N, C-alpha and C positions, 0 to 999 in steps of 0.2 A: 247400488245405493240411490242413484239418481235416475236410472233408466227404467228399471223394472218396478221401482217403488218411488215414483215421483212425489216429492213433498207437495202437499196442497199449498204450502207457503211459497213455492217457487214462483218466480215472476218471468214473464217473457222479456227477452232482451236480445242484444246482439253481441257478437264476439268482441267487438271493440270496447264493450263495457268491462270486460274482464282481462283483456290482453292488449298489449302494444304490438303492432305488426310491422316488421321491417321487410320490405321487398328487396331481394338481392340485386346487385349490380356488379357486373364482371369488371375487374381491373384490366389494365393493359396486358395483352398477351406477352409482351416482352418482360413483364415482371414475374412470370411464372417460373418456378424451379422445383426440383424434386430433392434438393439437398438440405432442406430444413432452414433455408434463409428467409427470414421474415415471418409472416403470419400464416397459420394454417388456412387453406382455401378449399372450399367445397363448391364445385361448379353446379352440381345438380344431383339427381337421385342415383346416378351411376355409381357414386361412392357409398350409397346407403347399404347398411348391413341389417342384421336382425333388429338391433336396437340403436347402435351407434355407427356413424359413417367411418369408412377407412380413410386414413390420412394418406394422400398420394401427392398432392401439390401444396406449394407455399407461394405467397406473393409478397413482394416488397412494396406494393402500392395498394393496400387494402382500401376499399371504398365503403361497402356496407357490412356491418359487423353483427354477429350473433354472440350472445353471452353463453357461458357454460350453463348447461341444463335447459336452455331454450329448446322448444320443439322446433324442428326443422321440417318444413313441408314442401313437397314438390309442387310448383305452380304451373308446370308445363306437363303435357301428356307423359305419363298418367298423373293427373292432378290428384293430390290428397295423400300420396305416400308419405309416411312419417318416420323420422329418426330423432335422436336427441343429441345436441351438441355436447361432447364430453369435455370441451375446452372452448375458450373464446376463439372465434374464427371469423374469417371473411366469407361471405356467401355471394354466389354468382346469380345470374338472371333466372336460373331454373329453380331457385329456392326462396322461401320466405321464412323468417324467424318469428316465432310467436312467444312473447314474454309476458308473464303474469304481472298485472298491475298491483297485486296485493300480496306478493310473495307466496302464492299458492300454485307453484309451477306443476306439481303433480296433478292437481285438479285441471289445469289448463291442458296438459298433455292428454289426459283421458277424455276430456271434453272433445279434443280434436279427433281422437280415435272414434268417438261416438258420432261424429259428423261425416263418417265415411260415405254413407248413402247420399247425403246432400252434396258432397264434393264430387261424387261420381257423375253428377249431372253435367259437370264442366268438362268431362272427357268427351272429346269429339268422336264421331263415328266415321268410318270410311276414310275419305281424304281430308276431313276437317281436323285441324290440329287443336287439341284440347288445351285450354289455359284458363287461368283465373287472375283477375287483377286485384289491386289493393282494396278498392271500394267494395267489390263483391265479398271479399274476405271480411272486411270490417262489418258489413251489414248481414253476415251470416246469422240467421235466427237461432237462438239457443234458449234453454230454460236456465234461469239462474237461481240456485237454491239459496236458502237463508244463510247468512254469514256463519252461524254456529254449526250448520251442517257441513259447510265447506271446510271450516276449521277442523272438524272431527275427521273428515275424509283425509285431509292433509296429514293429520296426526297419525293416522293408521298407514297411509300409503307412502308418504315421503320416505320413511325409513326403509321400506321395501325397495323403492327406487334407488336409494343410496347404496343398498347392498348390491343391487344389480350393477350399478356403476363401479363400485369397488371391485366386484368380481371381474368385470370387463378389464379394468386397469391391471389386475393381477394376471389375467390371461395374456394381455399384451406383454407384460414383463416376462412371463414364462416363455412366450414365443420368441422374444428378443434373445433371451439366454440360450434357447435351443438353437436359433439361427447363428449365434456366435460360437457355440461349443461344437455343434455337429460337424462342421467342416474341419475343425482342428482335431477332433477325434478320428474322423475318417482318414485324414492325411497322416495320422500318427504323430502329429505335433504334440499332442497331449498323451502321455502314457498313463493308463489307468490299471495296468496289470498288477500293481501292488495293492490295489484296493480290495479289502476283504469284505465280500458281501454276504 
């Protein structure tokens, strides 16, 4: 819609015109836990999945936060990998949260996907460690379509993104049920011999 068929009404701008960017900051290591105590904490891209990061750590001393549905981007090598926050969470030094200024979060997410080549420039080669700072992200050049085009994009794509998120949550629930039932079935704690299939 905006890459192959750029609207002649699009204007040149920067990422900071459509999004608020929060750079991550790691909380104290003593606040980390895996028992669900406190706020979900993502350190960096190591937790990234296909679309949503895997919850591994929590912190009782969150510093920088991302909102549910914010785009999460790795800011250390490799720069530019993307996921979506499926819940409010704390983000560490390896991540930035990109939040739409106008409630067009799907547009912001796919804008970030379209910036992959520009972001690859920040990946170092050889012994150089690739990274990107807040100013470089804020000043990232983009084309900004007219408001009505962005509204139409959001109307079409946001429901698809909602379906992807709902499917993800359902998969997580089914995995939890499996992980709870399977050991009990294997040990014989649950007797299913009377079930007629």
